[in-house]
N, C-alpha and C positions, 0 to 999 in steps of 0.2 A: 462376596463383596459386602462390606459393612456400609452403614449409612454415611459415616464421615468420608469413606472412600468415594462413595457416589457423589457427594457434595463436592469433594476435591476434584474429581474428574470433570464435573460440570463446570467448575470454576476455571479449570485449565482449558477446557474447550472454548469457553467464553473469552479467556485471555488470548488464545490463538486467533479468534475472530477479530478482536480489537487490534492486535498487532498486524494482522493481514490487512485490515482496513487502513491502518496508519500507513503501511508500506504502499498500498495502492494509491492513497491520496497524495503521498509525497512524490509519486511519479507523474502527477498531473501538473502541467506547466502553469505557473502563475506569473505575476509580473516580474518576479526576481529569478535570477539564475540559481540553480541548485544542482549539484552533481548527481542527485538521485533522479533527476529528470531523464538521464540517459540509462537508467537501470533496465529499461525495457528493451534496449537495443541489443540485438544478437548479431555477432560477427561471424562470417564464414572464415575460419582460420584453421590451418593444419588438418584439413579434411573433415572438420566438424563445425557445428554451429555452437558458439560459446558466448556467454554474456560479455559485454564490452569491458566490464571491470576486471575480467581475467586476462585481457590482452592490452589494456591501457590504463593510464591514471587520468582521472577526470577531476578537474578543479574549476572553481568559480572565482577567478581573480577580480572580476568586476560585476556589478549588478545585472548587466545585460550581455554577459559573455561567459561562455564555458570554454575551457581549453582541454584538449584530449592529447595526451602524450603516449604514443604507442611504445610498448616495451620492445617490440621488434619493428624496426623502421620499414620492413618489407610489407607490413600489414596496413600501412597508412591508407592506401587506396581502398582496401576492403573495409576499413573502419569508416572512411568517408562515405562510401556507398551505403553501408549499413545504417548510418545516421540519417542519410538522405531518404532511404527507403522505409524508415521506421514509422512513418505516418505522423511525425511530430511537427511537421511544417518547418523544419530547420534546414538551413543550407550551409553545411560546413565548408571551410576554406582551408586548404593545406598550405602551411608556410614552413617549409623545411621539415623538421622532425616534430612539429607541433601542428595540430589541427585546431583551428579557431572556429567556434560555433557561436555566431552572434544571434541573440534572441530578439526577434522583431517585436515591436509593440503589439499588444493584443487589442483587437477592435472590440467595441462594446458587444457586438453580436457573438464574437468568439468567446468572450467572457461569460455570456449567458449560457452558451453551449457547454462550456467547461463546468459551470455550476450544476447544470443538469446531470452531467456525467458524474460529478462528485456525489450528487444526491443518490444516483443509482448505486454507486459503490458503497455508500453508507447504508443504504437499504439492504444490500447483500450482506453486509456485516451484521445488521440487526437480525436478519433472517437466520444467519449462522448462530447467533447468540440464542435466539428463540429455539432453534433446533436442539442446541445443547441442553436447554432447559427442558424441552419436551422429552428428550431421551432420559434425562435424570429423573424427571417426575414419573415416567413409566416404570423405570427400574425401582424407584422408591415404593410405588404402589404394589409391585409384585413381590417385594421382599416379605418373607415370613418370619415368624418368631420375634417380631419387634412390635412394641405397643403402638397404638394409633397416635398417642401423644408424640412419641419420638419421630414417627413418620411425618406428622404435621410440622414439627419443629424443623426437620430436614427440608421439607417442601418450602417453608417460609424462608429458610436460609438460601435455598436455590433461587427463589424469587427475588430476594434481596440482591444477590449477585447478578441476576439478570438485569434488574433495574439499574444497578451501578454500571454494568457493561454498556447498556444502551445509552445511558447518560454520557459515558466517555466517548462513544462513537458520535453522538450528537455534538459534543464539544469539539471533537476533531473536525467534523463537517463545518461547524460554524467558523472555526479558525481558518479553514481552507477557503471558505467562501469570502471571508474578509480579506484574505491574502490575494485572491483572484481579483476582487473588485478594487483593490488598492491601485491607484494610478501612478 
């Protein structure tokens, strides 16, 4: 593996950590409805546990409401139960072939809890970025038949990518905190 390949692998690992953090943060409930809020819901359907998005269409027609439209009307009760049991504090209501999921207002205490959870998720992302950096730095140090200047240059590039990735995660966290605190 060459130095540019090592730097590229580190950058890709950091990008995956950023995307994972973004996905995790989008699943946390804020003041507004978002179809991604139900991404964590798993439904017992056809003898297996599947993600909600595979058995229904989720939309956010209003700021405080999500609608779930099952592809198979026979799964409506299972979807309703899965949303209720997902630990999101939501109480779905079935209306014919559409399940309405009203989002209650968040209390100040719940907002603070959500911000702490977001902070933990962001820290997990930062740890993943640092792990990618550590792995790359270790591989760069072990490589032979390459000058010290080239190794140093590669290490600086990996560090630059690390700083950028951590900055992006911090920006995502700040945006999510502002979204949660917005009344």
